[in-house]
ZATI-189460 format. One line per field, with one value per residue (C-alpha): residue number from 1; residue in one letter; z, y negated, x negated. Coordinates in nm, 2 decimals, padded with zeros to 4 digits. Example, Ala and Ser with C-alpha at 12.3 -4.5 7.8 and 13.67 -1.06 7.14 Angstrom:
residues 2
resi: c(1:2);
resn: c(a:s);
c3: c(00.78:00.71);
c2: c(00.45:00.11);
c1: c(-01.23:-01.37);
end
This chain:
residues 575
resi: c(1:2:3:4:5:6:7:8:9:10:11:12:13:14:15:16:17:18:19:20:21:22:23:24:25:26:27:28:29:30:31:32:33:34:35:36:37:38:39:40:41:42:43:44:45:46:47:48:49:50:51:52:53:54:55:56:57:58:59:60:61:62:63:64:65:66:67:68:69:70:71:72:73:74:75:76:77:78:79:80:81:82:83:84:85:86:87:88:89:90:91:92:93:94:95:96:97:98:99:100:101:102:103:104:105:106:107:108:109:110:111:112:113:114:115:116:117:118:119:120:121:122:123:124:125:126:127:128:129:130:131:132:133:134:135:136:137:138:139:140:141:142:143:144:145:146:147:148:149:150:151:152:153:154:155:156:157:158:159:160:161:162:163:164:165:166:167:168:169:170:171:172:173:174:175:176:177:178:179:180:181:182:183:184:185:186:187:188:189:190:191:192:193:194:195:196:197:198:199:200:201:202:203:204:205:206:207:208:209:210:211:212:213:214:215:216:217:218:219:220:221:222:223:224:225:226:227:228:229:230:231:232:233:234:235:236:237:238:239:240:241:242:243:244:245:246:247:248:249:250:251:252:253:254:255:256:257:258:259:260:261:262:263:264:265:266:267:268:269:270:271:272:273:274:275:276:277:278:279:280:281:282:283:284:285:286:287:288:289:290:291:292:293:294:295:296:297:298:299:300:301:302:303:304:305:306:307:308:309:310:311:312:313:314:315:316:317:318:319:320:321:322:323:324:325:326:327:328:329:330:331:332:333:334:335:336:337:338:339:340:341:342:343:344:345:346:347:348:349:350:351:352:353:354:355:356:357:358:359:360:361:362:363:364:365:366:367:368:369:370:371:372:373:374:375:376:377:378:379:380:381:382:383:384:385:386:387:388:389:390:391:392:393:394:395:396:397:398:399:400:401:402:403:404:405:406:407:408:409:410:411:412:413:414:415:416:417:418:419:420:421:422:423:424:425:426:427:428:429:430:431:432:433:434:435:436:437:438:439:440:441:442:443:444:445:446:447:448:449:450:451:452:453:454:455:456:457:458:459:460:461:462:463:464:465:466:467:468:469:470:471:472:473:474:475:476:477:478:479:480:481:482:483:484:485:486:487:488:489:490:491:492:493:494:495:496:497:498:499:500:501:502:503:504:505:506:507:508:509:510:511:512:513:514:515:516:517:518:519:520:521:522:523:524:525:526:527:528:529:530:531:532:533:534:535:536:537:538:539:540:541:542:543:544:545:546:547:548:549:550:551:552:553:554:555:556:557:558:559:560:561:562:563:564:565:566:567:568:569:570:571:572:573:574:575);
resn: c(m:g:r:s:y:l:f:v:p:f:l:f:n:t:f:i:m:s:k:t:k:y:i:f:v:t:g:g:v:t:s:s:l:g:k:g:i:i:s:a:s:l:a:k:l:l:q:a:r:g:y:s:v:t:i:q:k:l:d:p:y:i:n:i:d:p:g:t:l:n:p:y:e:h:g:e:c:y:v:t:d:d:g:a:e:t:d:l:d:l:g:h:y:e:r:f:s:n:v:p:t:s:q:d:n:n:i:t:t:g:r:i:y:r:d:v:i:e:k:e:r:k:g:e:y:l:g:s:t:v:q:v:i:p:h:i:t:d:e:i:k:y:k:v:k:f:l:g:n:k:g:d:y:d:i:v:i:t:e:i:g:g:t:v:g:d:i:e:s:l:p:y:i:e:a:v:r:q:m:r:w:e:m:g:h:n:c:v:v:v:h:l:t:l:v:p:y:l:a:a:a:q:e:l:k:t:k:p:t:q:h:s:v:k:t:m:l:e:q:g:v:q:p:d:i:i:v:c:r:c:d:r:h:l:t:r:s:l:k:d:k:i:a:l:f:c:n:v:s:v:s:a:v:i:e:s:i:d:a:e:t:i:y:d:v:p:i:l:m:r:e:e:k:l:d:i:e:v:l:k:k:l:q:l:p:y:d:t:q:p:d:l:t:m:w:e:e:f:l:r:k:y:k:n:p:s:m:d:i:c:i:g:l:v:g:k:y:v:e:l:r:d:a:y:k:s:i:s:e:s:f:i:h:a:g:t:s:n:d:c:r:v:n:v:k:m:v:h:s:e:a:i:e:e:d:g:v:e:g:h:l:a:d:l:d:g:i:l:v:a:p:g:f:g:e:r:g:i:e:g:k:i:s:a:i:k:y:a:r:e:n:k:i:p:f:l:g:i:c:l:g:m:q:c:a:v:i:e:f:a:r:n:v:l:d:f:q:k:a:n:s:t:e:f:n:t:k:t:p:f:p:v:i:d:m:m:e:e:q:k:k:i:s:g:l:g:g:t:m:r:l:g:n:y:k:c:r:l:n:k:g:s:l:a:y:n:t:y:h:a:d:e:i:q:e:r:h:r:h:r:y:e:f:n:n:e:y:i:n:d:f:e:k:g:g:m:i:r:t:g:i:n:s:q:g:n:l:a:e:i:i:e:l:k:g:h:p:w:f:v:g:v:q:f:h:p:e:y:k:s:t:v:a:s:p:h:p:v:f:v:s:f:v:d:a:a:k:k:y:h:i:k:y:t:g:d:k:k:q:s:c:d:d:t:d:k:n:d:s:q:h:e:q:k:d);
c3: c(00.01:-00.11:00.14:00.15:00.16:00.41:00.26:00.53:00.46:00.56:00.62:00.41:00.27:00.55:00.55:00.75:01.03:00.90:01.04:00.90:01.10:00.97:01.13:00.96:01.06:00.99:01.04:01.14:01.22:00.97:00.74:00.82:01.14:01.08:01.01:00.81:01.12:01.35:01.13:01.07:01.44:01.52:01.27:01.44:01.78:01.64:01.46:01.78:01.95:01.69:01.44:01.05:00.96:00.64:00.59:00.31:00.20:00.05:-00.14:-00.23:-00.53:-00.89:-01.02:-01.13:-00.89:-00.80:-01.08:-01.28:-00.97:-00.95:-00.64:-00.51:-00.53:-00.35:-00.24:-00.35:-00.54:-00.39:-00.59:-00.47:-00.59:-00.84:-01.01:-00.86:-00.82:-00.49:-00.19:00.02:00.32:00.17:00.25:00.60:00.62:00.47:00.68:01.01:00.93:00.70:00.48:00.10:-00.01:-00.35:-00.60:-00.37:-00.07:-00.24:-00.40:-00.53:-00.61:-00.99:-00.98:-00.80:-01.06:-01.34:-01.24:-01.16:-01.53:-01.69:-01.53:-01.65:-01.99:-01.97:-01.86:-01.55:-01.36:-01.59:-01.70:-01.34:-01.29:-01.15:-00.84:-00.57:-00.35:-00.38:-00.68:-00.57:-00.20:-00.30:-00.50:-00.22:00.02:-00.23:-00.25:00.12:00.16:-00.14:00.05:00.33:00.12:-00.09:00.20:00.44:00.72:01.06:01.05:00.76:00.86:00.62:00.63:00.46:00.33:00.38:00.65:00.76:00.62:00.29:00.00:-00.15:00.15:00.17:-00.02:00.18:00.51:00.39:00.28:00.66:00.79:00.60:00.67:01.05:01.02:00.83:01.04:01.40:01.64:01.33:01.23:01.43:01.35:01.48:01.43:01.46:01.56:01.70:02.04:01.99:02.25:02.29:02.40:02.51:02.72:02.82:02.76:02.53:02.37:02.31:02.10:01.73:01.84:01.95:01.60:01.41:01.59:01.54:01.15:01.17:01.35:01.10:00.85:01.04:01.18:01.56:01.62:01.85:01.97:01.95:01.90:02.00:01.85:02.09:02.18:02.55:02.76:02.79:03.19:03.31:03.30:02.96:02.85:03.07:02.86:02.53:02.63:02.75:02.45:02.19:02.32:02.40:02.71:02.86:02.78:02.41:02.43:02.34:02.35:02.07:02.18:01.95:01.94:01.88:01.58:01.39:01.53:01.86:01.80:01.83:02.17:02.28:02.15:02.35:02.67:02.58:02.53:02.17:02.05:02.37:02.32:01.94:02.03:02.30:02.04:01.80:02.08:01.98:02.28:02.41:02.67:02.48:02.55:02.22:02.17:02.06:02.15:01.80:01.77:02.10:02.02:01.70:01.88:02.13:01.85:01.67:01.94:02.07:01.77:01.79:01.55:01.32:00.93:00.65:00.30:00.05:-00.12:-00.47:-00.62:-00.79:-00.51:-00.21:-00.07:-00.01:00.21:00.12:-00.24:-00.09:00.20:00.13:00.07:00.39:00.60:00.42:00.59:00.92:00.89:00.74:00.99:01.28:01.13:01.11:01.47:01.33:01.25:00.90:00.87:00.52:00.35:00.10:-00.20:-00.51:-00.83:-00.99:-00.71:-00.81:-01.18:-01.05:-00.78:-00.85:-00.70:-00.41:-00.17:-00.20:-00.16:00.01:00.30:00.26:00.36:00.07:-00.22:-00.35:-00.65:-00.64:-00.90:-01.09:-01.43:-01.67:-01.78:-01.50:-01.27:-01.47:-01.54:-01.16:-01.10:-01.36:-01.18:-00.85:-00.98:-01.14:-00.81:-00.63:-00.90:-00.90:-00.55:-00.44:-00.23:-00.19:-00.44:-00.50:-00.81:-00.80:-01.13:-01.30:-01.06:-01.22:-01.58:-01.50:-01.39:-01.72:-01.90:-01.67:-01.76:-02.12:-02.15:-01.91:-01.95:-02.26:-02.42:-02.58:-02.62:-02.60:-02.46:-02.32:-02.28:-02.56:-02.25:-02.27:-02.62:-02.89:-03.13:-02.91:-03.10:-02.82:-02.68:-02.40:-02.22:-02.45:-02.45:-02.54:-02.88:-02.74:-02.49:-02.79:-02.93:-02.60:-02.55:-02.23:-01.94:-01.72:-02.00:-02.12:-01.76:-01.64:-01.29:-01.02:-00.93:-01.18:-01.14:-01.16:-01.19:-01.02:-01.12:-00.86:-00.71:-00.78:-00.50:-00.57:-00.51:-00.20:-00.08:-00.16:-00.09:-00.36:-00.74:-00.83:-00.65:-00.74:-00.70:-00.76:-01.08:-01.19:-01.51:-01.90:-02.01:-02.00:-02.04:-02.43:-02.47:-02.79:-02.57:-02.33:-02.47:-02.46:-02.09:-01.96:-02.12:-01.94:-01.62:-01.58:-01.54:-01.58:-01.25:-01.25:-01.54:-01.62:-01.82:-01.98:-02.19:-02.14:-01.95:-01.70:-01.39:-01.15:-01.26:-01.07:-01.11:-01.13:-00.90:-00.69:-00.32:-00.35:-00.67:-00.75:-00.98:-00.96:-01.22:-00.96:-00.65:-00.34:-00.11:-00.18:-00.01:00.32:00.64:01.03:01.04:00.71:00.61:00.26:00.17:-00.08:00.17:00.45:00.23:00.12:00.47:00.58:00.30:00.39:00.78:00.66:00.45:00.75:00.98:00.71:00.67:00.97:01.11:01.20:00.87:00.87:00.84:01.04:00.76:00.78:00.64:00.30:00.11:00.16:-00.22:-00.25:-00.21:-00.50:-00.76:-00.95:-00.88:-01.22:-01.40);
c2: c(00.01:-00.31:-00.62:-00.91:-01.28:-01.56:-01.92:-02.17:-02.54:-02.68:-02.33:-02.07:-01.80:-01.53:-01.16:-01.08:-00.86:-00.55:-00.18:-00.21:-00.38:-00.47:-00.47:-00.65:-00.57:-00.82:-00.83:-01.09:-01.16:-00.89:-00.64:-00.26:-00.26:00.01:-00.17:00.15:00.39:00.13:00.13:00.51:00.57:00.31:00.49:00.84:00.70:00.56:00.87:01.09:00.85:00.97:00.67:00.71:00.51:00.44:00.24:00.01:-00.16:-00.49:-00.54:-00.89:-00.81:-00.91:-00.53:-00.37:-00.07:00.10:00.35:00.18:00.07:00.23:00.44:00.23:-00.05:00.11:00.44:00.71:00.66:00.81:00.96:00.98:01.23:00.99:00.94:00.61:00.54:00.36:00.25:00.53:00.39:00.56:00.90:00.83:00.72:01.06:01.26:01.11:01.09:01.39:01.16:01.13:00.78:00.63:00.34:00.11:00.20:00.00:-00.34:-00.55:-00.91:-00.82:-00.65:-00.93:-01.17:-00.95:-00.89:-01.26:-01.35:-01.06:-01.25:-01.58:-01.46:-01.29:-01.64:-01.51:-01.82:-02.04:-02.28:-02.34:-02.45:-02.11:-02.17:-01.97:-02.09:-01.98:-01.74:-01.54:-01.52:-01.44:-01.15:-01.01:-01.03:-00.88:-00.56:-00.54:-00.52:-00.31:-00.03:-00.05:-00.07:00.24:00.47:00.34:00.36:00.23:00.05:-00.04:-00.12:-00.32:-00.35:-00.68:-00.60:-00.80:-01.08:-01.37:-01.66:-01.53:-01.73:-01.42:-01.34:-01.69:-01.58:-01.28:-01.47:-01.73:-01.46:-01.31:-01.66:-01.67:-01.36:-01.41:-01.74:-01.54:-01.23:-01.35:-01.04:-00.81:-00.88:-00.86:-00.93:-00.71:-00.87:-00.66:-00.83:-00.77:-00.84:-00.78:-00.72:-00.92:-00.72:-01.05:-01.17:-00.83:-00.91:-00.91:-01.20:-01.33:-01.62:-01.46:-01.34:-01.69:-01.84:-01.57:-01.63:-02.01:-01.94:-01.77:-02.02:-02.28:-02.09:-02.10:-01.75:-01.68:-01.30:-01.11:-00.85:-00.84:-00.53:-00.59:-00.33:-00.31:-00.05:-00.07:-00.12:-00.46:-00.61:-00.74:-01.09:-01.05:-00.94:-01.26:-01.50:-01.37:-01.37:-01.74:-01.87:-01.69:-01.75:-01.39:-01.18:-00.99:-00.66:-00.78:-00.75:-00.39:-00.25:-00.03:00.12:00.32:00.67:01.00:01.09:00.88:01.13:01.04:00.69:00.77:00.89:00.60:00.36:00.56:00.50:00.14:00.13:-00.01:00.15:00.02:-00.34:-00.33:-00.16:-00.45:-00.73:-00.54:-00.52:-00.13:00.14:00.28:00.51:00.83:00.96:01.01:01.39:01.46:01.81:01.95:01.65:01.73:02.10:01.99:01.79:02.06:02.31:02.05:01.96:02.32:02.56:02.89:02.86:02.61:02.67:02.46:02.39:02.17:01.91:01.85:01.53:01.21:00.95:01.14:00.83:00.68:00.91:00.72:00.85:01.20:01.08:01.32:01.61:01.56:01.53:01.85:02.02:01.91:02.03:02.34:02.40:02.35:02.59:02.83:02.79:02.65:02.32:02.24:02.06:01.92:01.87:01.60:01.69:01.45:01.65:01.45:01.57:01.92:01.82:01.67:01.95:02.25:02.43:02.63:02.32:02.19:02.49:02.76:02.92:02.74:02.93:02.77:02.51:02.25:02.07:01.76:01.57:01.27:01.10:01.05:01.24:01.16:01.44:01.71:01.94:01.95:02.04:02.33:02.44:02.46:02.65:02.91:02.93:03.01:03.25:03.47:03.47:03.54:03.22:03.11:02.83:02.58:02.34:02.05:01.87:01.79:02.08:02.35:02.21:02.25:02.59:02.67:02.52:02.71:03.04:02.99:02.91:03.18:03.47:03.43:03.31:03.02:02.81:02.43:02.48:02.16:01.91:01.67:01.40:01.45:01.57:01.52:01.74:02.05:02.38:02.54:02.26:02.47:02.15:01.90:01.65:01.74:01.60:01.42:01.24:01.11:00.90:00.69:00.37:00.20:00.32:00.53:00.58:00.91:01.07:01.33:01.17:01.27:01.61:01.88:02.22:02.53:02.90:03.15:03.50:03.74:03.96:03.68:03.50:03.17:03.37:03.53:03.19:02.98:03.27:03.12:03.19:02.82:02.52:02.15:01.96:01.61:01.56:01.28:01.39:01.34:01.67:02.02:02.39:02.46:02.75:02.85:03.04:03.18:03.54:03.51:03.41:03.66:03.94:03.82:03.80:03.46:03.47:03.20:03.25:02.93:02.79:02.46:02.61:02.28:02.26:02.61:02.45:02.62:02.48:02.75:02.98:03.27:03.50:03.88:04.06:03.73:03.74:03.38:03.18:02.94:02.62:02.40:02.13:01.93:01.78:01.99:01.72:01.47:01.68:01.80:01.67:01.73:01.91:02.08:02.17:02.27:02.63:02.60:02.44:02.68:02.99:02.86:02.79:03.12:03.28:03.05:03.17:03.53:03.46:03.31:03.59:03.83:03.65:03.46:03.47:03.28:03.13:02.92:02.57:02.27:02.15:01.78:01.54:01.36:01.48:01.26:01.19:01.05:00.68:00.72:00.73:00.44:00.35:00.35:00.48);
c1: c(00.01:-00.13:-00.22:00.01:-00.11:00.03:-00.02:-00.08:-00.12:-00.46:-00.61:-00.77:-00.57:-00.51:-00.47:-00.13:-00.24:-00.39:-00.45:-00.82:-01.08:-01.44:-01.78:-02.06:-02.41:-02.67:-03.06:-03.27:-03.68:-03.81:-03.67:-03.70:-03.56:-03.30:-02.97:-02.88:-02.94:-02.76:-02.45:-02.46:-02.50:-02.20:-02.00:-02.08:-01.97:-01.64:-01.57:-01.63:-01.37:-01.12:-01.12:-01.15:-01.48:-01.66:-01.97:-02.07:-02.39:-02.41:-02.75:-02.89:-03.08:-02.95:-03.01:-02.66:-02.75:-03.08:-03.08:-03.34:-03.57:-03.89:-03.92:-04.22:-04.00:-03.70:-03.75:-03.50:-03.20:-02.89:-02.62:-02.25:-01.98:-01.84:-02.19:-02.28:-02.66:-02.68:-02.92:-03.06:-02.90:-02.59:-02.77:-02.78:-02.41:-02.34:-02.57:-02.42:-02.09:-02.02:-01.81:-01.87:-01.92:-01.86:-01.95:-01.73:-01.98:-02.27:-02.22:-02.51:-02.54:-02.58:-02.27:-02.09:-02.19:-02.12:-01.76:-01.73:-01.87:-01.65:-01.33:-01.45:-01.49:-01.13:-00.99:-00.87:-00.98:-00.77:-01.05:-01.19:-01.54:-01.66:-01.90:-02.06:-01.79:-01.50:-01.55:-01.86:-01.76:-01.42:-01.54:-01.75:-01.46:-01.23:-01.51:-01.53:-01.13:-01.08:-01.27:-01.06:-00.74:-00.88:-00.93:-00.68:-00.96:-00.92:-01.26:-01.52:-01.86:-02.07:-02.42:-02.56:-02.93:-03.22:-03.28:-03.08:-03.22:-03.31:-03.16:-03.05:-02.82:-02.65:-02.36:-02.30:-02.31:-02.07:-01.83:-01.87:-01.83:-01.48:-01.37:-01.43:-01.22:-00.93:-00.92:-01.01:-01.04:-00.99:-01.37:-01.69:-02.06:-02.33:-02.68:-03.01:-03.30:-03.65:-03.79:-04.16:-04.42:-04.72:-05.02:-05.23:-04.91:-04.82:-04.44:-04.15:-04.08:-03.71:-03.79:-03.78:-03.42:-03.31:-03.43:-03.27:-02.94:-02.98:-03.01:-02.70:-02.55:-02.67:-02.46:-02.14:-02.16:-02.18:-02.27:-02.05:-02.31:-02.70:-02.89:-03.25:-03.51:-03.80:-04.07:-04.02:-03.72:-03.54:-03.53:-03.20:-03.36:-03.45:-03.10:-02.97:-03.19:-03.10:-02.73:-02.76:-02.94:-02.74:-02.41:-02.29:-02.22:-02.47:-02.28:-02.33:-02.69:-02.78:-03.11:-03.23:-03.55:-03.78:-03.68:-03.84:-03.61:-03.35:-03.05:-03.14:-02.99:-02.63:-02.70:-02.91:-02.63:-02.37:-02.58:-02.59:-02.24:-02.25:-01.93:-01.73:-01.84:-01.74:-01.39:-01.34:-01.40:-01.20:-00.90:-00.89:-00.86:-01.18:-01.06:-01.13:-01.47:-01.68:-01.71:-02.07:-02.11:-02.20:-02.45:-02.63:-02.66:-02.83:-03.06:-03.13:-03.21:-03.42:-03.63:-03.67:-03.77:-03.87:-04.15:-04.30:-04.34:-04.52:-04.36:-04.55:-04.34:-04.51:-04.44:-04.58:-04.45:-04.56:-04.74:-04.39:-04.19:-03.87:-03.89:-03.80:-03.60:-03.28:-03.53:-03.72:-03.37:-03.25:-03.56:-03.45:-03.10:-03.18:-03.48:-03.25:-02.99:-03.29:-03.41:-03.76:-03.90:-04.02:-04.35:-04.39:-04.70:-04.69:-04.90:-04.96:-04.91:-05.21:-05.42:-05.35:-05.45:-05.79:-05.88:-05.70:-05.44:-05.60:-05.72:-05.38:-05.13:-05.33:-05.13:-04.82:-04.48:-04.29:-04.33:-04.08:-04.16:-03.95:-03.73:-03.86:-03.91:-04.18:-04.49:-04.72:-04.81:-04.62:-04.91:-04.98:-04.62:-04.66:-04.97:-04.80:-04.51:-04.74:-04.92:-04.60:-04.48:-04.81:-04.85:-04.49:-04.44:-04.09:-04.01:-03.75:-03.75:-03.52:-03.39:-03.73:-03.88:-03.66:-03.74:-04.13:-04.04:-03.89:-04.19:-04.44:-04.25:-04.24:-04.61:-04.76:-04.49:-04.34:-04.64:-04.49:-04.79:-04.76:-04.39:-04.25:-04.01:-03.90:-03.92:-04.28:-04.35:-04.10:-04.30:-04.36:-04.31:-04.10:-03.84:-03.74:-03.59:-03.43:-03.15:-02.80:-02.70:-02.41:-02.64:-02.88:-02.61:-02.54:-02.79:-02.87:-03.05:-02.86:-02.60:-02.80:-02.77:-02.54:-02.44:-02.25:-02.04:-02.03:-01.87:-02.10:-02.01:-02.23:-02.30:-02.17:-02.46:-02.72:-02.93:-02.74:-02.40:-02.52:-02.63:-02.29:-02.05:-01.85:-01.76:-01.77:-01.94:-01.96:-02.31:-02.44:-02.65:-02.90:-03.09:-03.10:-03.25:-03.11:-03.24:-03.24:-02.99:-03.16:-03.41:-03.18:-03.23:-03.60:-03.59:-03.35:-03.55:-03.85:-03.70:-03.60:-03.21:-02.96:-02.74:-02.53:-02.35:-02.17:-01.89:-01.80:-02.11:-02.25:-02.55:-02.80:-02.74:-02.95:-03.23:-03.37:-03.67:-03.64:-03.91:-03.96:-03.86:-03.72:-03.77:-03.51:-03.48:-03.15:-03.07:-02.87:-02.98:-02.86:-03.04:-02.76:-02.49:-02.70:-02.58:-02.61:-02.28:-02.29:-02.68:-02.69:-02.70:-02.97:-03.20:-03.09:-03.18:-03.51:-03.62:-03.51:-03.72:-04.02:-03.96:-03.97:-04.29:-04.45:-04.35:-04.49:-04.82:-04.90:-05.24:-05.55:-05.58:-05.24:-05.33:-05.19:-04.98:-05.12:-04.88:-04.98:-05.27:-05.59:-05.61:-05.27:-05.36:-05.61:-05.31:-05.22:-04.84:-04.68:-04.37);
end
């Protein structure tokens, strides 16, 4: 049911009392304070009290979406069920809340301006001069409220990217100011800021927080709640000081101390009563205690594993952990499900090309070859797959990792010399990976990709079928190239079997290797669907195989599984 408008003289157009409440999360002093984790943790707490919640990210950059951004610029590009390429914070939202997001959960400045310009070109503004106020701010408010209307949520949490005071964020803060004026107690602002510790003075300093709030006040927004990131506990006197100078109650000054893991944050925020403070200001009931039993059990198992295993992640962006954020988190979920801790060794594929495979992959319990685009580091990935295949090490290839497994098998088992993907060599004599004909007709970056949820039919009796326990599944995709079905008979005769098929285009979604204890390549991205409440079955099965491999071959030679390879920083950041 759509919202109604009440036109009041001398005031802004105002929404009639609405069921949906809105929470805005802003950041000050510095970036990377963890607005996404605070937003996700607050959503988890409100969910645990019985409220239906969704989270939205407003990004101030002018790109339409992060789909064309270099991972070194922005980390992982997260993909939703409906095929939207979004900010990686949406991954946190889903992993914490176990609720799928969509294209409406991530809005960029580029998208806002594009939509406003399109409306202007269609004459929707009736010849008015199009300006930041009211047209851009109205569009921002529309997209925030549209999400609440669309899902009929009790609460919409909107995280505003960047730092208050940035010129890019000004229209968003102005939109928040207007919404607070229009909606009264139905709208709350949570401001995340930094309280640094100065070693020379041996004390925490509140002045950066004061200046951050002052900047917001200059833009017409008074924060309702201030969440203070710090590396040690705030004293009562410090909370009193922040409350006094920032115009909030002492109970609205929330400590967010550095945590052992991001999954501790909902528990810490419960102890600080962040959810109670928010519900009070939204005038919503808070008498029901949040039920975090499952979450606490997850944390208990995560922090007390029965054993450690080591899995190598082979990629070309390993210097930047955020490039593979969803994969890393999926290993946490699957490890906890298997009562073990997965230590991930980040291995640069170019380092394998330079140094050989043994020094980087010896004694691992499993090998994952990561997704990506571009030719750089491909031969290193192919060498890693050959090593896993020949040494019977559990292997998982995701997207490009699966395609590299197909190329490796074609070259070294089927003896198709110079087999390749047409992404890397358009003149290869054996194009075992190729772009579909209908994709070649589409122009524009992103347009040629298969994005979002697609159905996949599983072969009964296969490893995939036994993993999912289902005849048909749906998984998220982000790729341009596919297994070339012209070679399917050659591969299946050689022992590489297509066990998951997209019926619509007869496309290979999952491949397995006969005679290998656990060798799976998936064209989709299982990491996008793994959550705390529902660890992804592919990762659970892979970690189980790596755990069994570890138990079988464990010994004194097992390495410590140090983090990123030492050679990673030597590789140029490009493509």
